[in-house]
Structure formats: C-alpha cells, structure tokens
LOGU-512639 format. One record per residue (C-alpha): residue in three letters; residue number from 1; x, y, z. Coordinates in nm, 3 decimals. Example, Ala and Ser with C-alpha at 12.3 -4.5 7.8 and 13.67 -1.06 7.14 Angstrom:
BEGIN
NODE   r   k      c1      c2      c3
NODE ALA   1   1.230  -0.450   0.780
NODE SER   2   1.367  -0.106   0.714
This chain:
BEGIN
NODE   r   k      c1      c2      c3
NODE UNK   1   0.079  -2.171   9.807
NODE UNK   2   0.232  -1.966  10.085
NODE UNK   3   0.263  -1.591  10.054
NODE UNK   4   0.562  -1.583  10.291
NODE UNK   5   0.389  -1.323  10.504
NODE UNK   6   0.520  -1.218  10.842
NODE UNK   7   0.233  -1.176  11.082
NODE UNK   8   0.257  -0.965  11.395
NODE UNK   9  -0.014  -1.038  11.648
NODE UNK  10  -0.066  -0.938  12.009
NODE UNK  11  -0.073  -1.214  12.269
NODE UNK  12  -0.452  -1.187  12.294
NODE UNK  13  -0.490  -1.205  11.916
NODE UNK  14  -0.275  -1.519  11.920
NODE UNK  15  -0.509  -1.672  12.178
NODE UNK  16  -0.811  -1.588  11.962
NODE UNK  17  -0.641  -1.740  11.656
NODE UNK  18  -0.593  -2.068  11.841
NODE UNK  19  -0.962  -2.082  11.926
NODE UNK  20  -1.057  -1.982  11.571
NODE UNK  21  -0.840  -2.267  11.443
NODE UNK  22  -1.046  -2.505  11.656
NODE UNK  23  -1.373  -2.371  11.518
NODE UNK  24  -1.491  -2.186  11.827
NODE UNK  25  -1.758  -1.917  11.785
NODE UNK  26  -1.710  -1.563  11.913
NODE UNK  27  -1.934  -1.642  12.210
NODE UNK  28  -1.737  -1.954  12.296
NODE UNK  29  -1.406  -1.770  12.270
NODE UNK  30  -1.539  -1.489  12.488
NODE UNK  31  -1.642  -1.738  12.756
NODE UNK  32  -1.302  -1.910  12.748
NODE UNK  33  -1.111  -1.581  12.765
NODE UNK  34  -1.346  -1.414  13.017
NODE UNK  35  -1.415  -1.112  12.796
NODE UNK  36  -1.717  -0.980  12.609
NODE UNK  37  -1.826  -1.104  12.269
NODE UNK  38  -1.770  -0.749  12.142
NODE UNK  39  -1.405  -0.769  12.248
NODE UNK  40  -1.364  -1.093  12.054
NODE UNK  41  -1.523  -0.933  11.747
NODE UNK  42  -1.263  -0.656  11.769
NODE UNK  43  -0.981  -0.912  11.790
NODE UNK  44  -1.121  -1.111  11.497
NODE UNK  45  -1.153  -0.794  11.289
NODE UNK  46  -0.790  -0.706  11.358
NODE UNK  47  -0.681  -1.060  11.268
NODE UNK  48  -0.875  -1.042  10.941
NODE UNK  49  -0.717  -0.705  10.861
NODE UNK  50  -0.364  -0.823  10.942
NODE UNK  51  -0.401  -1.135  10.729
NODE UNK  52  -0.587  -0.960  10.446
NODE UNK  53  -0.872  -1.206  10.484
NODE UNK  54  -1.245  -1.177  10.422
NODE UNK  55  -1.349  -1.433  10.684
NODE UNK  56  -1.223  -1.652  10.966
NODE UNK  57  -1.174  -1.960  10.752
NODE UNK  58  -0.961  -1.769  10.504
NODE UNK  59  -0.753  -1.620  10.788
NODE UNK  60  -0.682  -1.962  10.942
NODE UNK  61  -0.603  -2.102  10.597
NODE UNK  62  -0.358  -1.821  10.523
NODE UNK  63  -0.191  -1.864  10.859
NODE UNK  64  -0.161  -2.239  10.812
NODE UNK  65  -0.031  -2.196  10.456
NODE UNK  66   0.240  -1.967  10.587
NODE UNK  67   0.353  -2.204  10.861
NODE UNK  68   0.216  -1.995  11.145
NODE UNK  69   0.095  -2.296  11.343
NODE UNK  70   0.411  -2.505  11.308
NODE UNK  71   0.612  -2.292  11.548
NODE UNK  72   0.378  -2.297  11.842
NODE UNK  73   0.168  -2.610  11.802
NODE UNK  74   0.281  -2.787  12.120
NODE UNK  75   0.282  -2.476  12.339
NODE UNK  76  -0.064  -2.377  12.218
NODE UNK  77  -0.204  -2.723  12.281
NODE UNK  78  -0.078  -2.709  12.637
NODE UNK  79  -0.222  -2.361  12.685
NODE UNK  80  -0.565  -2.461  12.558
NODE UNK  81  -0.572  -2.766  12.785
NODE UNK  82  -0.522  -2.540  13.085
NODE UNK  83  -0.802  -2.301  12.988
C-alpha cells in the first residue's frame, strides 16, 4: 500500500537509488560513480532517512510502492547504459 509520500532527492541521491534498485553494493556504486565508498554510505544514509527506512531493501520497496520509478524508468535505463 502506498503512503503517497513526496520524496525530494538530490541528483546524486537519485543516481544512487537507481543502483540500489539494481542490487549494487556500496563499493560497486562508488566505482560506477567515481567516488569513495564513504561518500556512497552518506548518500545511502540520507536516502534511508528521507524514506523513513531501516535498510536499502525497504527504501527501494517504499519508493516503488509510491510510484517513484514509474516517472523516470526509461531515462534512468538510458543513463545506466551510458555509465
């Protein structure tokens, strides 16, 4: 059941969310985004806080339940193919 939440993420957080959705680890995301693992941990923590989630799986579930991925599915797929 959707909570009808409005999420406000930075562009970098949005990128991390897309990788989280695909099951990437922090290390893998860091390599893809050319940043440190610590930086990714900070982004993930912010995402968890903004979604009120305890873990990555719950965050992705909440986002999916609220239609977050419907709006940008094609654009995100194209982005990930380029990176």
